[in-house]
C-alpha positions in Angstrom: 0.0 0.0 0.0 1.3 3.5 -0.9 0.8 6.0 1.9 1.6 9.7 1.6 2.2 11.5 4.9 2.1 15.3 5.0 4.1 16.6 8.0 7.2 14.8 9.2 7.1 16.0 12.8 6.9 13.7 15.8 3.4 12.5 14.8 4.0 12.0 11.1 7.4 10.3 11.7 5.9 7.9 14.2 3.1 7.0 11.8 5.7 6.5 9.0 7.9 4.3 11.3 5.0 2.0 12.1 3.8 1.7 8.5 7.4 1.0 7.2 7.6 -1.8 9.8 4.5 -3.3 8.1 6.2 -3.1 4.7 4.1 -0.3 3.2 5.5 2.2 0.7 5.8 5.6 2.4 6.3 9.1 1.0 6.7 12.0 3.4 6.1 15.6 2.4 7.5 18.5 4.6 8.6 22.1 4.1 11.8 21.6 6.1 14.6 19.7 4.4 16.4 19.2 7.7 13.8 16.8 9.0 15.0 14.2 6.6 18.4 13.8 8.3 17.1 13.7 11.8 14.1 11.4 11.2 16.0 8.2 11.2 13.4 6.7 8.8 15.0 4.1 6.6 13.2 3.1 3.4 10.9 6.2 3.3 10.8 8.5 0.3 10.9 12.2 0.7 9.6 15.3 -1.0 10.4 18.8 0.3 7.7 21.3 -0.5 4.4 22.9 0.4 1.7 20.3 0.4 -1.0 23.0 0.0 0.4 23.7 -3.4 -1.0 21.6 -6.3 2.4 21.5 -7.9 3.9 19.7 -4.9 1.1 17.2 -4.8 1.5 16.5 -8.5 5.2 15.9 -8.0 4.2 13.4 -5.2 1.9 11.6 -7.8 -0.9 11.7 -5.3 -3.2 10.0 -7.7 -1.3 6.8 -7.1 -1.6 6.9 -3.3 -4.0 4.6 -1.5 -4.1 6.7 1.6 -3.1 10.3 2.4 -2.4 11.3 6.0 -2.4 15.0 6.9 -0.4 15.0 10.2 0.9 18.6 10.5 0.4 20.7 13.5 -1.8 23.2 11.6 -5.5 22.3 11.2 -5.9 24.6 8.2 -3.1 22.7 6.3 -4.6 19.3 7.2 -8.0 20.3 5.9 -6.6 21.8 2.6 -4.5 18.8 1.9 -7.4 16.4 2.6 -9.7 18.4 0.3 -7.1 18.6 -2.5 -6.4 14.9 -2.2 -10.1 14.0 -2.6 -11.2 16.5 -5.2 -8.1 16.9 -7.4 -6.5 13.5 -7.1 -9.3 11.1 -6.2 -7.5 9.5 -3.3 -9.6 6.7 -1.8 -8.8 7.3 1.9 -7.8 10.4 3.8 -6.9 10.7 7.4 -6.7 14.2 9.1 -5.0 15.1 12.4 -7.1 17.4 14.6 -4.9 19.6 16.7 -7.5 21.9 18.3 -10.6 20.0 19.4 -12.7 23.1 18.7 -12.0 22.6 15.0 -13.1 18.9 15.1 -16.5 19.7 13.5 -14.8 20.7 10.2 -13.0 17.4 9.7 -15.7 15.6 7.7 -16.4 14.6 4.2 -17.2 18.1 3.1 -13.5 18.9 3.6 -12.5 15.5 2.1 -11.6 13.9 5.4 -12.6 10.3 5.8 -11.1 9.7 9.2 -10.4 12.5 11.8 -8.0 11.7 14.6 -8.7 13.8 17.6 -6.1 12.8 20.2 -7.5 14.8 23.2 -11.0 13.4 22.5 -9.6 9.8 22.2 -7.6 10.2 25.4 -10.7 11.5 27.2 -12.7 8.5 26.1 -10.0 6.0 27.2 -9.7 7.7 30.6 -13.5 7.5 31.1 -13.5 3.9 29.9 -10.9 3.0 32.5 -12.6 4.6 35.5 -16.4 4.7 34.7 -18.2 1.7 35.9 -22.0 1.4 35.4 -22.2 4.1 32.8 -22.1 4.1 29.0 -18.9 5.5 27.6 -18.6 6.5 23.9 -15.2 5.4 22.6 -15.5 6.4 19.0 -17.9 8.0 16.6 -18.5 6.0 13.4 -19.9 6.5 9.9 -19.5 10.3 9.8 -21.4 10.8 13.0 -24.3 8.4 12.5 -23.1 5.5 14.8 -20.7 5.0 17.6 -18.7 2.4 19.5 -19.6 2.4 23.2 -18.5 0.5 26.3 -20.3 -0.5 29.4 -18.6 -2.1 32.4 -21.1 -4.2 34.4 -21.1 -3.2 38.1 -21.0 -6.2 40.5 -24.5 -5.2 41.8 -26.0 -4.8 38.3 -29.4 -6.2 37.6 -28.2 -7.7 34.3 -25.8 -10.2 36.1 -26.9 -13.7 35.6 -29.0 -12.9 32.5 -28.0 -14.3 29.1 -27.5 -12.1 26.2 -30.7 -13.5 24.7 -32.7 -12.6 27.8 -32.3 -8.9 27.3 -34.4 -7.0 24.8 -31.6 -4.7 23.4 -32.6 -1.5 21.6 -33.2 -2.1 17.9 -30.2 0.0 16.7 -27.7 -1.3 19.3 -25.7 -4.4 18.6 -23.5 -6.1 21.2 -20.4 -7.0 19.3 -17.9 -8.1 22.0 -17.6 -9.0 25.7 -14.2 -8.5 27.4 -13.9 -10.8 30.4 -10.7 -11.4 32.4 -8.8 -9.6 29.6 -10.0 -12.1 27.0 -12.5 -11.1 24.2 -15.6 -13.1 23.7 -17.8 -13.1 20.6 -21.3 -12.9 22.2 -24.0 -15.5 21.6 -27.5 -15.6 22.9 -26.5 -18.2 25.6 -23.6 -16.2 27.1 -24.3 -15.2 30.7 -23.4 -11.7 31.7 -21.2 -11.4 34.8 -20.0 -8.6 37.0 -17.0 -6.8 35.7 -17.7 -7.7 32.1 -17.0 -5.0 29.6 -19.7 -4.9 27.0 -19.0 -3.3 23.6 -21.8 -2.1 21.4 -22.0 -0.6 17.9 -25.1 1.7 18.1 -26.6 4.7 16.5 -26.1 8.0 18.3 -29.8 8.2 18.8 -30.1 4.8 20.4 -27.4 5.5 23.0 -29.8 7.0 25.5 -32.1 3.9 25.2 -29.1 1.6 25.8 -28.0 3.6 28.7 -31.5 3.6 30.3 -31.7 -0.2 29.8 -28.4 -1.0 31.4 -29.0 1.3 34.4 -32.7 0.6 34.8 -34.1 -1.3 37.8 -34.4 -5.1 37.3 -38.2 -4.9 37.0 -37.9 -2.7 33.9 -35.6 -5.1 32.0 -37.8 -6.9 29.5 -37.3 -10.5 28.4 -36.5 -10.7 24.8 -39.6 -11.9 22.8 -37.6 -12.1 19.6 -34.0 -12.7 18.6 -31.6 -10.3 20.2 -29.7 -7.8 18.0 -26.6 -9.5 19.4 -27.2 -12.2 16.7 -27.0 -9.7 13.9 -23.9 -9.0 12.0 -21.7 -6.2 13.4 -22.0 -2.9 11.5 -19.1 -2.3 9.2 -18.2 1.4 9.5 -15.2 3.7 9.1 -13.7 5.0 12.3 -14.4 8.7 12.4 -14.2 10.5 15.7 -16.1 13.9 15.5 -18.4 16.2 17.5 -20.8 18.7 16.0 -19.8 22.4 16.3 -22.7 24.8 17.2 -24.2 26.5 14.2 -22.7 29.9 13.3 -19.1 29.1 14.5 -17.3 28.6 11.2 -13.9 29.8 12.1 -10.7 28.2 13.3 -9.5 28.3 16.8 -5.9 28.6 17.2 
């Protein structure tokens, strides 16, 4: 796979190092020629230039790239590169680094971004997932904001302990895709019994999150037995990872 990475700072270089280890073809584009010598990246190709200029991207033969990663420290640059990669060169997959979380709302398909990587948001989700027990935690937003991957750690006094997956009438648009128990992943079936400390992972629509949260935290008397096959038996949703929150209407500028 050919991957073009714009920005050879610590983030871009780290991505390139991992991809090179997996035998991918890597081209890095950066304005500063001195980064080539200090990067220590063996096997990578380099192009010195401004990736916001069409001439630079033409020199990089961007139309041959499978993925373009915009990893600079400037959100404006990352958006422009993603947009040019999509509209001018037809790149199939673009990944954009979000530096300021307040700009996160712009990193979507209207700017040519397939996947936005918001490090502060991801770290917040991982912190919450580690410490929140008995509450639903959104880990990632999927399918350009339509669906999400959420996690629920079952408290040891939860009303769902002892129930099988098939006993619970899960919300229609929420699918249980994995159970993590004793650090081992389990593919859920209708006969699996839920235990205290289990980490339940769901792919769900954003709209269905509240219903799922209410179900998992409801008193035992409110938990309905499933009268029809559980959604856990459905095939997991295939979706592109795309972490993003919606910016309030009217705020269309960048935050530095």
